GURO-857879 format. One record per residue: chain; y, z, x of N, C-alpha, C, O, CB in turn; residue in three letters; residue number from 1. Coordinates in steps of 0.001 Angstrom, whole numbers, plus 500000, padded with zeros to 6 digits. Glycine has a CB too. Layout:
! residues N
['A',[Y,Z,X],[Y,Z,X],[Y,Z,X],[Y,Z,X],[Y,Z,X],'ala',NUM]
...
END
This chain:
! residues 108
['A',[224866,662648,457022],[226219,662955,457418],[226879,663682,456259],[226752,663266,455108],[227006,661671,457814],'met',1]
['A',[227568,664744,456552],[228279,665500,455537],[229461,664689,455045],[230174,664079,455841],[228739,666863,456082],'ala',2]
['A',[229672,664680,453738],[230759,663863,453203],[232119,664491,453432],[233144,663816,453330],[230553,663627,451730],'ile',3]
['A',[232135,665784,453740],[233425,666411,454004],[233874,666195,455450],[234970,666619,455816],[233353,667902,453698],'asp',4]
['A',[233054,665547,456277],[233410,665274,457671],[233232,663792,457938],[232356,663382,458700],[232546,666120,458654],'lys',5]
['A',[234065,663007,457307],[233984,661555,457473],[234600,661138,458792],[235506,661809,459286],[234681,660834,456313],'leu',6]
['A',[234132,660050,459371],[234705,659561,460618],[236150,659114,460414],[236566,658825,459292],[233865,658407,461174],'pro',7]
['A',[236913,659060,461512],[238314,658623,461405],[238400,657237,460781],[237575,656369,461063],[238989,658620,462792],'pro',8]
['A',[239393,657036,459940],[239582,655742,459293],[238994,655682,457905],[239352,654798,457127],[238984,654666,460126],'gly',9]
['A',[238081,656614,457562],[237491,656619,456236],[238045,657741,455369],[237643,657892,454215],[235992,656740,456339],'leu',10]
['A',[238941,658508,455903],[239515,659589,455117],[240812,659131,454485],[241438,658184,454960],[239747,660834,455983],'thr',11]
['A',[241206,659777,453451],[242514,659507,452869],[242474,658551,451709],[242245,658988,450581],[243421,658972,453899],'gly',12]
['A',[242683,657264,451924],[242919,656299,450867],[241609,655836,450228],[240968,654907,450718],[243686,655105,451413],'asn',13]
['A',[241217,656486,449137],[240003,656068,448437],[240269,654867,447552],[239321,654194,447147],[239444,657215,447604],'thr',14]
['A',[241529,654568,447234],[241868,653395,446435],[241466,652120,447167],[241084,651132,446539],[243372,653375,446113],'gln',15]
['A',[241552,652145,448500],[241191,650970,449288],[239719,650623,449061],[239376,649446,448950],[241468,651214,450793],'gln',16]
['A',[238839,651636,448991],[237426,651373,448753],[237199,650800,447365],[236391,649887,447198],[236613,652646,448931],'leu',17]
['A',[237892,651317,446381],[237711,650858,445013],[238191,649424,444825],[237749,648746,443897],[238442,651774,444058],'ala',18]
['A',[239078,648956,445680],[239616,647609,445501],[238785,646543,446212],[239086,645356,446087],[241040,647556,446001],'ser',19]
['A',[237751,646934,446952],[236941,645924,447639],[236108,645157,446629],[235845,645668,445540],[236031,646575,448704],'thr',20]
['A',[235690,643960,446956],[234975,643111,446010],[233636,643717,445605],[233210,643549,444462],[234759,641732,446605],'ser',21]
['A',[232969,644411,446509],[231678,645004,446181],[231819,646016,445060],[231014,646043,444128],[231063,645663,447411],'arg',22]
['A',[232844,646847,445155],[233047,647861,444131],[233561,647254,442840],[233243,647754,441761],[234010,648919,444622],'tyr',23]
['A',[234340,646199,442922],[234801,645535,441711],[233619,644934,440965],[233555,645020,439739],[235837,644448,442046],'lys',24]
['A',[232683,644327,441689],[231525,643720,441051],[230705,644766,440323],[230230,644514,439216],[230665,642995,442078],'ala',25]
['A',[230526,645957,440932],[229765,647005,440263],[230463,647457,439001],[229819,647674,437975],[229549,648189,441192],'ser',26]
['A',[231777,647600,439068],[232525,648052,437902],[232434,647018,436794],[232284,647380,435627],[233992,648324,438266],'ala',27]
['A',[232523,645738,437136],[232433,644707,436116],[231041,644693,435500],[230895,644478,434297],[232772,643334,436706],'gln',28]
['A',[230015,644921,436321],[228652,644959,435803],[228475,646097,434815],[227805,645939,433794],[227653,645096,436942],'gly',29]
['A',[229066,647234,435112],[228969,648376,434215],[229692,648090,432912],[229221,648474,431841],[229538,649631,434875],'ala',30]
['A',[230849,647412,432994],[231597,647075,431788],[230810,646089,430930],[230806,646191,429704],[232972,646490,432151],'glu',31]
['A',[230139,645127,431584],[229354,644143,430841],[228215,644793,430084],[227922,644393,428957],[228809,643086,431780],'gly',32]
['A',[227561,645793,430674],[226472,646497,430006],[227001,647259,428811],[226367,647298,427757],[225761,647449,430972],'lys',33]
['A',[228168,647867,428977],[228743,648641,427882],[229170,647725,426744],[229184,648152,425589],[229937,649467,428376],'ala',34]
['A',[229517,646485,427038],[229978,645562,426017],[228831,644948,425237],[229073,644121,424358],[230806,644478,426640],'ala',35]
['A',[227601,645316,425522],[226469,644823,424765],[225756,643650,425394],[224939,643015,424727],[226909,644448,423425],'gly',36]
['A',[226022,643334,426630],[225324,642264,427324],[223865,642674,427476],[223593,643787,427925],[225977,641962,428713],'thr',37]
['A',[222922,641812,427116],[221509,642185,427239],[221117,642424,428699],[221590,641742,429607],[220619,641094,426632],'pro',38]
['A',[220257,643392,428893],[219778,643733,430232],[218526,642906,430508],[217587,642899,429712],[219482,645272,430363],'ile',39]
['A',[218521,642225,431620],[217403,641369,431980],[216513,642105,432974],[217014,642745,433898],[217898,640024,432571],'val',40]
['A',[215205,642020,432792],[214255,642579,433747],[214304,644089,433862],[214583,644612,434941],[214491,641989,435080],'gly',41]
['A',[214042,644799,432784],[214044,646252,432835],[212860,646747,433650],[211794,646131,433657],[214011,646846,431420],'gln',42]
['A',[213059,647867,434337],[211982,648485,435091],[211067,649226,434135],[211494,649676,433072],[212534,649436,436173],'asp',43]
['A',[209815,649346,434519],[208877,650124,433712],[207952,650901,434631],[207771,650553,435798],[208061,649209,432761],'ser',44]
['A',[207380,651942,434092],[206470,652791,434846],[205172,652896,434069],[205182,653101,432855],[207085,654198,435109],'val',45]
['A',[204058,652758,434766],[202764,652971,434118],[201964,653937,434987],[201965,653843,436215],[201990,651613,433909],'ser',46]
['A',[201288,654856,434329],[200512,655861,435038],[199050,655445,435113],[198511,654865,434170],[200647,657228,434356],'leu',47]
['A',[198419,655742,436228],[196991,655472,436360],[196232,656452,435470],[196777,657486,435085],[196525,655589,437850],'thr',48]
['A',[194990,656139,435143],[194198,657082,434339],[194093,658466,435000],[194086,659487,434313],[192793,656515,434108],'pro',49]
['A',[194012,658487,436328],[193934,659768,437039],[195212,660576,436848],[195161,661786,436627],[193676,659537,438536],'glu',50]
['A',[196357,659901,436933],[197643,660576,436743],[197772,661078,435313],[198322,662156,435087],[198810,659631,437083],'ala',51]
['A',[197277,660318,434347],[197313,660758,432954],[196452,662000,432761],[196851,662933,432064],[196841,659632,432019],'gln',52]
['A',[195268,662014,433379],[194399,663198,433275],[195044,664404,433936],[194973,665511,433402],[193027,662923,433914],'arg',53]
['A',[195674,664208,435094],[196350,665317,435756],[197483,665865,434893],[197695,667076,434832],[196892,664873,437115],'leu',54]
['A',[198197,664980,434236],[199271,665404,433341],[198709,666229,432187],[199287,667248,431811],[200040,664184,432802],'ser',55]
['A',[197585,665790,431627],[196949,666544,430545],[196488,667912,431027],[196654,668906,430321],[195762,665764,429974],'gln',56]
['A',[195912,667971,432222],[195460,669252,432781],[196652,670174,432989],[196572,671363,432681],[194703,669037,434119],'val',57]
['A',[197758,669645,433508],[198960,670456,433708],[199467,671015,432390],[199838,672186,432314],[200056,669633,434382],'gln',58]
['A',[199485,670188,431352],[199942,670654,430049],[199014,671729,429499],[199477,672719,428933],[200037,669488,429069],'gln',59]
['A',[197713,671539,429661],[196743,672524,429186],[196913,673849,429926],[196913,674916,429312],[195309,671996,429363],'thr',60]
['A',[197058,673772,431243],[197236,674988,432032],[198541,675702,431685],[198604,676931,431691],[197205,674656,433520],'leu',61]
['A',[199573,674930,431384],[200867,675524,431058],[200827,676280,429733],[201555,677255,429548],[201939,674447,431004],'ala',62]
['A',[199975,675831,428814],[199923,676465,427498],[198798,677482,427361],[198762,678227,426382],[199773,675418,426438],'thr',63]
['A',[197881,677529,428321],[196764,678468,428265],[197174,679786,428907],[197663,679802,430037],[195514,677884,428968],'thr',64]
['A',[196978,680892,428193],[197343,682180,428796],[196387,682532,429944],[195204,682195,429907],[197330,683302,427724],'pro',65]
['A',[196909,683197,430933],[196097,683602,432088],[195110,684682,431643],[195467,685564,430863],[197002,684122,433264],'ala',66]
['A',[193871,684616,432137],[192893,685635,431756],[193261,686987,432364],[193902,687059,433412],[191477,685218,432201],'pro',67]
['A',[192846,688043,431693],[193105,689384,432196],[191922,689811,433065],[190886,690235,432554],[193338,690392,431024],'asp',68]
['A',[192090,689696,434372],[191032,690046,435319],[191259,691412,435950],[190602,691760,436931],[190933,688993,436403],'asn',69]
['A',[192174,692177,435401],[192545,693440,436043],[191369,694403,436162],[191244,695078,437183],[193665,694103,435271],'ser',70]
['A',[190497,694491,435145],[189352,695400,435203],[188382,694966,436302],[187870,695797,437052],[188630,695450,433838],'ala',71]
['A',[188137,693673,436388],[187222,693149,437413],[187791,693388,438804],[187061,693761,439723],[186962,691641,437195],'arg',72]
['A',[189103,693172,438961],[189749,693371,440259],[189666,694832,440679],[189384,695135,441838],[191215,692916,440210],'ile',73]
['A',[189909,695728,439743],[189830,697163,440056],[188410,697555,440454],[188225,698351,441375],[190292,698007,438850],'glu',74]
['A',[187402,697005,439768],[186006,697307,440104],[185668,696793,441497],[184980,697471,442261],[185049,696690,439063],'ala',75]
['A',[186153,695588,441832],[185916,695039,443167],[186604,695885,444239],[186011,696165,445281],[186411,693587,443243],'leu',76]
['A',[187838,696288,443993],[188556,697142,444950],[187803,698439,445185],[187668,698904,446317],[189978,697444,444449],'lys',77]
['A',[187315,699014,444093],[186598,700287,444197],[185322,700123,445026],[185042,700938,445906],[186255,700829,442794],'lys',78]
['A',[184544,699063,444742],[183285,698880,445478],[183547,698544,446952],[182771,698941,447821],[182442,697765,444824],'ser',79]
['A',[184625,697820,447238],[184967,697522,448639],[185363,698801,449362],[184915,699049,450482],[186117,696481,448720],'ile',80]
['A',[186207,699621,448720],[186649,700879,449333],[185502,701849,449546],[185503,702603,450519],[187710,701535,448476],'asn',81]
['A',[184516,701841,448644],[183356,702728,448779],[182327,702171,449756],[181417,702888,450172],[182704,702953,447418],'glu',82]
['A',[182462,700904,450125],[181513,700287,451047],[180259,699787,450366],[179278,699473,451040],[181140,701256,452115],'gly',83]
['A',[180265,699707,449050],[179062,699287,448328],[179084,697799,447949],[178119,697300,447371],[178899,700129,447075],'ser',84]
['A',[180158,697099,448263],[180240,695675,447921],[179413,694869,448899],[179581,694981,450113],[181705,695183,447923],'tyr',85]
['A',[178520,694059,448363],[177670,693202,449181],[177989,691741,448886],[178086,691343,447725],[176170,693500,448923],'lys',86]
['A',[178151,690948,449937],[178426,689522,449790],[177105,688794,449598],[176187,688945,450404],[179200,688961,451024],'val',87]
['A',[177007,688003,448531],[175839,687165,448288],[176062,685870,449049],[176735,684964,448557],[175610,686903,446748],'asp',88]
['A',[175494,685781,450259],[175770,684646,451146],[175291,683320,450561],[175936,682293,450768],[175113,684872,452495],'ser',89]
['A',[174183,683323,449843],[173688,682078,449250],[174633,681594,448148],[174919,680401,448047],[172263,682276,448684],'glu',90]
['A',[175107,682511,447338],[176047,682142,446270],[177365,681649,446868],[177937,680671,446386],[176304,683348,445326],'arg',91]
['A',[177848,682316,447911],[179072,681912,448580],[178930,680514,449167],[179828,679686,449013],[179438,682913,449675],'leu',92]
['A',[177816,680241,449834],[177584,678918,450426],[177518,677841,449344],[178050,676745,449523],[176283,678917,451253],'ala',93]
['A',[176868,678151,448224],[176775,677183,447125],[178161,676895,446541],[178470,675749,446215],[175828,677707,446019],'ala',94]
['A',[178985,677918,446409],[180336,677721,445879],[181199,676898,446833],[181960,676036,446393],[180999,679072,445612],'asn',95]
['A',[181087,677154,448117],[181846,676376,449103],[181408,674916,449068],[182242,674012,449114],[181659,676961,450528],'ile',96]
['A',[180106,674688,448987],[179585,673324,448939],[180063,672610,447678],[180473,671451,447747],[178050,673332,448996],'ser',97]
['A',[180016,673276,446539],[180465,672673,445288],[181965,672356,445355],[182405,671306,444885],[180165,673613,444099],'arg',98]
['A',[182736,673262,445937],[184172,673046,446083],[184453,671807,446933],[185308,670994,446582],[184838,674280,446707],'phe',99]
['A',[183739,671663,448043],[183924,670490,448908],[183527,669202,448192],[184176,668170,448368],[183105,670643,450196],'glu',100]
['A',[182460,669255,447380],[182064,668067,446617],[183138,667716,445580],[183427,666540,445360],[180696,668298,445919],'gln',101]
['A',[183717,668718,444956],[184790,668479,443988],[185981,667806,444660],[186574,666884,444098],[185230,669799,443331],'asp',102]
['A',[186326,668255,445839],[187447,667663,446580],[187123,666224,446945],[187990,665356,446848],[187764,668484,447856],'ile',103]
['A',[185898,665956,447359],[185494,664594,447714],[185622,663664,446521],[186090,662536,446675],[184055,664578,448240],'glu',104]
['A',[185222,664104,445340],[185318,663236,444162],[186755,662964,443780],[187037,661925,443184],[184591,663856,442989],'thr',105]
['A',[187674,663858,444101],[189085,663632,443808],[189666,662551,444692],[190604,661867,444282],[189873,664914,443974],'leu',106]
['A',[189141,662377,445892],[189675,661400,446845],[189079,660010,446664],[189424,659094,447410],[189427,661871,448256],'his',107]
['A',[188212,659838,445711],[187616,658517,445482],[188422,657708,444529],[188062,656571,444227],[186215,658643,444966],'arg',108]
END
């Protein structure tokens, strides 16, 4: 629901909401934290080894410069346009199979 289109009865007096007990309790809780009251039961996050490895891979990829494949791409374009490019079906099948095995190991 858009906050600029509130139902009738909820528009206008925002002081009324602030004076309800629920909102007073939240405000008092915030004041208590600011006054140095110790926080009980802090939340924590722990990453699985897989998530840690993914984070490391992301950092490595972010800092590694992209290879310059422009010469190879131009050579491939030229051979395709000339009709001399031949697909190595055995190599393609092996790459597809390896890719599927890699995906399977990620889901384990």
